[in-house]
Every structure is written in C-alpha cells, then in structure tokens.
N, C-alpha and C positions, 0 to 999 in steps of 0.2 A: 504493500499500500505507499502511495506517495504522500508524506507528510513533511512538516518544517524540518525534522531531522533526518530525512531522506538521504540514504548514502548511496549515491549513483555508482561507484565503484564496486561495492559490494553486490549490488543488482546485477552489475555487467558481468561480475566473476560466476554469479549463480547461472546467467544465461550461458556462458562459455562452457562451463562445467556440463550442463544439461545437454548442450549441442554436441559436444566431443563424446559424451556417454551414449549418444543415440547411434553413433557410428564405431561403436567398440567392434573391433575386427573378429575377435573370438564369438562374439554374440553373433554377428552378421552371419557366420559360418553355421553356428548351431541352428540358427532361426530358418536358414534355408533348408537345411536337411529336416528339420521340424516339420516345415510347411510342406515338404515334397518327400514324404517318407519311402514313395515308389523308387526315387532315384537313389536314396541312400541303401535301400534294400538289394537293387539292383546292382550296386557297386561291391556291396558285402558279399553278395552270393557269386560274383566272376568266379569262372573257374580259374582264372588266372592271378596275376598278381596285381597289388595297387603299388604305383608309384607316385610320391609326391614331390612336385617340382614348383617353381616360382621364384618370383623377385616382387621387391617393393619394401616401403617402410613399414607396412603392417604384417609382413610375413611372418613374424615370431609368434604373435597370438593366433593367427590363422592356421599355422602349423601345428600350434597346441591344439587347437579345436579339432582339426583333422585325425590327430592322434587319439585324442579322446574318442572320437566317433568311429574310427576304424581298426584301432589298436594294432594286435598281432597280425592282421591281415596286410599291413603296409609291409612292403619288401624292403623298399629304401626311399630314401628322399634327399632333396638338395634344395635349399633355400636361401636365397641371397638378400639380405638386409642392409640398410644403412648403418654405419659407423654408430655404435651407442644405442641401437635398437632392437638388441636382444631383449631389454626389459629383465634382465637375470633369468632368462629362459633359455640359454643356449643348449640346454639338454632337455627339451620338450619331450624327445623321443630317442631312443637308443638306434633309431633306424632312420632318422631325418637328420642331416647335417644342415646347420644353420652357419653360414659364413657371412662376416661383416665385409663392406666392401664402400668405394667411394660414391658420393653423389653431391651437387651434380655433375661433376666431370669424374667420368669412369676412371678405375685404377686398375693395377696388376691384380689386386685381390678378386675383384670382380671378374676380370678375364679369367683367372684360374679357377674359379668356383663355376662358371659358364661352360669352361671345357670339361670340369669333372660331371655337370650336368648331362652335357652331350654325350660322354662316353657312356653314362649310365643309361639314357634313352636309347642309345644304339643297340641294347639288349631286348627291347620290348618285342612282343609277340601279338598276334591279332586277339588273343583271350584276354590280355592285360588291360587296366585301366589307369590312365594317368590322370591325377587330380592336380591341376595347374592353379595355383593360388597367386593372383595378381593385384598389385595395388599400387599407390602412387609412388612414383621413384622409380619404377620399374625400368624405364627406358636406360638409365645412366647404369643401374646395377647389373642388369642382364646385358652382358657385354662379349660379343664375340665377333671380331671382325671378319667382313667377308675376304675371300682370297685375294691377296695382294696389297693388304691394308694391315697396318700395326696397330697396337693400342695407341701409341702416342698421336698417330692420324686421328682417332677418334678424340681423343682428349683435345688435341688442339682445334678439331672442328667445332666440339660442342661448346669450348671456350669462345671462340670466335661468333658464334651464333647468339650465345647469351651476352655477350659485349655489343652485339649489333641491335640488341632488343627484338630478336625474333620472338615470335609467339611459341608456345609450346607445341602446338599443332605444325607448325613449320619446322621446328627442330626435330620433331618425331618423324615427318616425311623423309629429311634427309638421313636421319638415324637409320630407318628401315631399309634403305637402299646402300647401306654401307656394311650391313650386317647379315650373320647367318642364322639368328634367333628371331630378329624383329619381322614384322609385316608377315606373319604367317611361318615365319622360319621354325618356331619351337614346335608347331603343329607337324610340319614335315618331320622333324627330328623324332617327333614320339610315335609316328606311323610305324606299324599299322594297328597300334593299339587305340581303344576307345578312349577320347579326351573329354574330360569335363573341367571348363576353366570357371572359376569362381573369381568375381572381379569386382573391387573396391575401387570406385571411379574417382580419379582427381582431374578430370577434363571436363570442361564447359560443356554441357549437353549430352555427356556421357556416350560419345560416339565411340564404338567398340574397336574401331580400326586404329584410333588414336590413344587409346589407355594404354600406356607403357610401351607405344609402339606397335600394339596388335599383334602380339608373338602366337597368338591362336586363332587370329582372324583374316580373312580374305583381305587384302590390300588394294584398296580402289586407288591408290596413288601411283604414280608413274615416275620413270626417271625424267621425264619431261618436266613434272611437276617440283620434282626436286631442283633440278637445274634453275628453274623459273624463281625459286627462292633464292638461290646463289645470286643470280642476276640483280633481283630485287633489292639486296642488300650490298652489292657491289663486292662480293666477296672472292670474286674470280682469282684475284692475285692473293688473298688472304690465306685461304684455304691450302691444307698440304698439297703437294703436287700430284702425289697416288690417289688422293681423294677426287682431285679435279678429274684426273684422268678416269678414273672408273665411272663418274657422273657422265663425262662426254661419251664414253664407251657405250655405256647403257642407252644414252639418248640415242647414239647413231645405230643403236640395236645390234651392238656387237655382244652384248651381255643380256641374258634373259632376264626379264623383269620380275619382281616379287610375284607370288602366286595370288590370283583372283578369285573371285567366286565361282568360276568353272573348274578350278582344280578338285579333283576327285577326295584329294586328303581331307577336306573339309567336311566331308560325308558322315565322318565318325566324329565330328567336335560339336560340343555344344558349350557355348559361351552365356554366363549369366551374371548380372550386375547385382550384387548383393548388398551395396553400400553406396551412397552418393551425397553430393552437396545439397540435394534437395531434402532428403532425410534429415540431416544436420539442421538445416535451416528451419525445417517445420518443427522441430524440437525446441529451437531457439523462441520461436514465436509462442509457443506453450509456456516455456519458462518466463517469457515477459510479461505475459498475460498474468501469471501467477505473482509476479512481483508488482503489479498493479497498472501496467502499461495497457492501451489498445494497442495491440500489436499485428503486424501485417507483414506477410512474406511479399516483397515487391518483386524481385526476379532472382533467377539463379545464372543469369547470362550476363554478367559483369564482365567485360574486358576492356582493354585500352592501356594508354601509357597511364601509371599509377597517380601522378602527380593531376593530370588531367582529370581523371576518374575522381579525384578527391574534390576538386572545386564543385563537381555535381553534387557529391554527398553533401557537402556543407552547403551547398544551395538548397538541398532538401531539408536539411536541418533548421536553415534560416526561415523556409517557407512554413515548417511546423511550428516554429515560435511565434511567427505572426498568424498562425491558425488558419493556414491557406490549403484547406481540404482536408485538414486532420485537426481533432481536438485533443488537446495536451492532457495527460501525460500520453505520449506516443512512441513506440518503438518500431523503427523500419527494419527489417532485415533483408540483406542483399547477399548473394553468393555470386562466385564467379573467380576469375583469376586474371591480374593485371600484369603488365609487364614495366620494366623500367630501362630506359635507355641512361647508360653509365657515362658521366660526363665528369666526375669529380674521382677523388682517391679516397673517400671515406668508406664507412663500415654501414651496412644496413640490409634491408631486404624490400621487396616491393610492398609488404603490408605497413612497414615502419616508413617507408618514403610518403605513402599514401597519408599515413596519419599525419606526417609532419606537413604536407601540403595543406591538409584539412584545417590543423591548427592555425595555420597561417590565415587561411580564408574565414575561419571562426573566429578570430581575435575580437574580444569584446563582447561576445554573444553570450549571456548567462544562461545557465541551465540547459546546457547543450553538451553531449559527450559522443563523440565518433569512435568507435571499437574496430580495429582493424586486425583480424586474426587469421594466421595460418594454421589450419587444423591439424598439422604433423608436428607443431611444436618448434619447428626450425625455420624461421622466415629467411630466406637467402641462406649466406654462409654465416649464420649467426645462431647465437644460443636462445635467442627470443623468439617468440611466436608471433609477436606484433606489438603495436602500442596502443595506448589511450590518447585521445586528443580532445580537449575542449575548449572553451572560450577563454580561459585564463592561462593556456600552455605557453603562448608567445611571451605574455607579461611577465611569468614566473621565471622563464629562461633569460629574459633581459635582465632580472634582478641579480642573476649570477653572470652577467656580462657573455651571455650565451645567445647568438643571432640565429633565429630560425630561418631566414632567407640564406645566410651564408651557410648554414649546415645543409639545407635543401641544394644549394648549388654544388657542393661537395659530395652530395651523396651520402651525407654523414649521419642519417636519422638515428642509428643506434646509438651513438655516442651522445648525441641531444636529448634522446629519451632517458637513457642510463643517468644522465645527470640530474633529471627532474624525478627519477624513481617511478616513470610511468612506462616502462616496457612490461609487456606481457610476457611472464616466465612460467610456462607450464612444464616445461622439460619434454623430452619426445614422448609423444603421445601414441606412437605405434599405430596411427591411423593417418589418412591421407585423402582429404575428400575437397580438394581446392580450398579457396578462402572463404570467410564469412566477414561481413561488416554489419554492424549493429549502429543505428541513428536513433540516439535516445533524447527528447525533448520533454522536459517536465515544467 
C-alpha cells in the first residue's frame, strides 16, 4: 500500500524477486514435464539411452531438474555454463559434466567442452534420446568453430560485433555461419537420436532460430544475410581474414549453407520454450499490484540504443506523473533487450547505461523510479544486474562531484551508480530471459 512512509526501493526489490522467481529454470523444467506427462513417460521408456546436453547461464539448475526426473536412465551428459554459474551445484549428477566457460566472448574452456559434447553425441543411436537444455548465453558458451576457423577468430568476431553495437539477432546470424553446432548443427550431431530441446528464451519475441543461435532449429538465415550485417557495420576490414574468407565463400556458394526446414534431421527434433521474458514480466505485474500499484505490462518488445530507449522510459514516467492516461500510483512493466554503442572507456552494461540516461532525463521529477534489470544478474561485463534511477539521482551525484553526463559519455554507468549505492546486485541468478524495466510513479 502506498503511504507517506512508502519505500520505493523496498517495493522495487519485491517486484524484482517475484519476476526472477517466476522464471526459475529448475521449476520451468519440472513444470513442463508435469504438464506433459506423456512426453516424460515416453523418454523414460525409451529402449535406448538418455544423453543430456546443452549450454547457457541456466544450465546448472536445468540439468539438476533433468537428473531428478530421469535419474539413472541418463547415460551421460555435458552442460556448459558461464563462469560462476554452477551455483554450488557442479555435482548435480555423477553422469552430467558441468563445465564453466567464457561469456559473452567465447574461450578455450567452452571450446573444449563443446568438443567433448560433440564426441559424446557421435555415439548416439536411433533408439536414444538427447535432452537438450538451452538458455541465454548459449551462443557464446557453445563454441565449436567451423572448418578452417580458430577459437581466436570467433573471439575477435564476437568482440567486433559487440563493439559495433550489433543486435543479438545479428550477432547470432553471423555466429551460426561460423560454427559446427549453431544453426541446427547440434541437431545434426545428435542424429539419429530423438531430440527434445527445452529452451529458456532470452531473445525478444522468442524466435527459436535466434535463441542461443538455434542449435537444434532449422536456420532461415543464409550466408547472404550474414554478409549483409558485415557490410552494415563496415566490418569488412575489421573481422579476421579467415572469417571474411568463409563468409564470402558461402556467399559465392562454395560452402553449403546451414540446414533449413527441408533437412530431414529435424523430423526427430522437438523444440519447446519453457520460460520467457513475458512470464517474468507478468509475475512483476502481479507483484506490483500487491505492492499497491495499478500495474500494466506495456510490451516485451523493447529494443534499440539504451540511452535512446531511456528517454522514452523517462517520458512515460513524466506522463504518468502528470496523470496522462494513468492514475498514480502506477507501475509499468516492459521487457526486451537494448544495445549499447561503446564510445568511452568506462565500465557498465546496457541496463546501467539505460538507467543513467533515464536519471538525466528524470532530474527533478519527484516520486518517480525507473528500475533497469538484467534477469541473469550480470549486466554486461559487470557483477551488477542493473541500476535504480530516480528524480534525485543526478543531484545526489553532483553533491559528491560526480557528473552524470560525463559518466554517460564515458559509458561509465557502473562506477557512477556504485558511488551512489544504486546498483542492483542480485548475484548470478542462473536464469536469463532478457531484461526488464519497471517504471514506478506514486
């Protein structure tokens, strides 16, 4: 209930916790099989073996759930998670190996784990089942370069695309055409076994072919699409020579494209989304209502440059403050994923950058709070999930001789909010369903 002693930060934390709880990966796996007992029974009764594979920040709890459900029927498994995302559960099963690796830039650990996964899948038979557990971060973590490419080539390519401000969809389109496992490649490795892919979506709109670069999904993109992205960002002379040569060879038809929906390998593949941004957003709405707000899910399709989106968010907050279409107290919930074009040498992530730009736009507006949250708990290459921004943020920073505008120009939102104790520190959440923004006005 909103009273004179209302604590907006406490209410915001309640909303954050409820949103994250709604997309708990282990619960999502259990909920799927509880709701579809025929599928679980079919897998348990297979005359062959069960292999568990996958990649993503939510891999550990998803693997733990699979182990609880299928137990000794599991023959072997290989999961790849981000560093620090085992959650103390590296021993979830004596059959499933959980390896930590680099994200967002792939590293040798991910490469080695993907090689082990490929070797394991090479022994599958037609009566086997491969349970593939995919979550956000899977693209970087599941790293197996195509012939002629090295791990360094993939690392440099990923870094160049991130620095250029490419969207996750664009990055994944190129990754798929440089990989032996993305863009349907993992399904090909798992053949002829029956494949069930349980997917926790971290991509706006939940397109299966984009999530984790679609390792078990037909790929509608082509080498032509990949090369168009290279040209859009002017990366022809920036990317490693072997990468450029492979993309151009594919463009010229000298290399076969990724498998599309006509490929028969997909006749034995079932892909299911078990968690998404919308589920988390709907839980946030319910939590906000319980905190006394009139709450509404506005959209889960937020995209664009973080600082530009921030001005829109601040504009919505100002409109609510003037009761333009909404009666206070109101909480708007939005989901999606923005991008950042790096201009400075500071430290931050897209949610922190959006919060900083929002704080500048909100300066002087009382009873407003914008919460920018990365559901994985790691916003960019930082240990923060995001940040809080309100109408007092800029003035509080000025009192300690900290300039919001200068910090934004340096892409240094992390140090800015850290000085104000306004970072959102959840620690790794072991889930990832894009980002959430809460606009609170009371």
